[in-house]
C-alpha positions as CSV (number, residue, x, y, z in Angstrom):
1,M,0.0,0.0,0.0
2,R,1.1,3.5,-0.7
3,S,2.4,5.4,2.4
4,D,0.8,8.7,1.2
5,I,-2.8,7.3,1.2
6,V,-3.8,7.6,4.9
7,P,-7.0,8.8,6.7
8,G,-7.4,12.6,6.4
9,A,-4.8,13.0,3.7
10,R,-5.6,14.4,0.2
11,F,-6.3,11.5,-2.3
12,P,-4.2,11.6,-5.5
13,D,-6.0,13.2,-8.4
14,Y,-6.0,10.1,-10.7
15,E,-6.9,10.3,-14.3
16,L,-8.5,7.3,-16.1
17,T,-10.3,6.8,-19.4
18,D,-14.1,6.7,-19.2
19,H,-16.5,4.6,-21.2
20,S,-16.4,6.9,-24.3
21,G,-12.5,7.1,-24.3
22,T,-12.3,10.5,-22.8
23,R,-9.6,11.1,-20.1
24,R,-11.1,12.4,-16.8
25,R,-9.6,13.4,-13.5
26,L,-11.2,12.7,-10.2
27,S,-11.3,16.4,-9.5
28,E,-13.1,17.0,-12.7
29,I,-15.8,14.6,-11.8
30,Q,-16.1,15.7,-8.1
31,E,-16.0,19.5,-8.7
32,N,-17.2,21.0,-5.4
33,D,-19.4,18.0,-4.4
34,P,-18.5,15.4,-1.7
35,M,-17.2,12.2,-3.1
36,C,-17.1,8.7,-1.7
37,L,-14.4,6.5,-3.5
38,L,-14.5,2.8,-3.0
39,L,-11.4,0.8,-3.9
40,A,-11.7,-3.0,-4.1
41,R,-9.4,-5.8,-5.3
42,G,-9.9,-9.5,-5.7
43,A,-11.8,-11.9,-7.8
44,Y,-15.5,-11.5,-8.3
């Protein structure tokens, strides 16, 4: 796990490609609204 991802810290502003192929940053999606980000790993 990354040492900079801890409770109360600012989350990295990741950029990923959406379903239409457009690159989007988390900050662009969030704007000024609260955001809950769930991270999961494993087999489903």
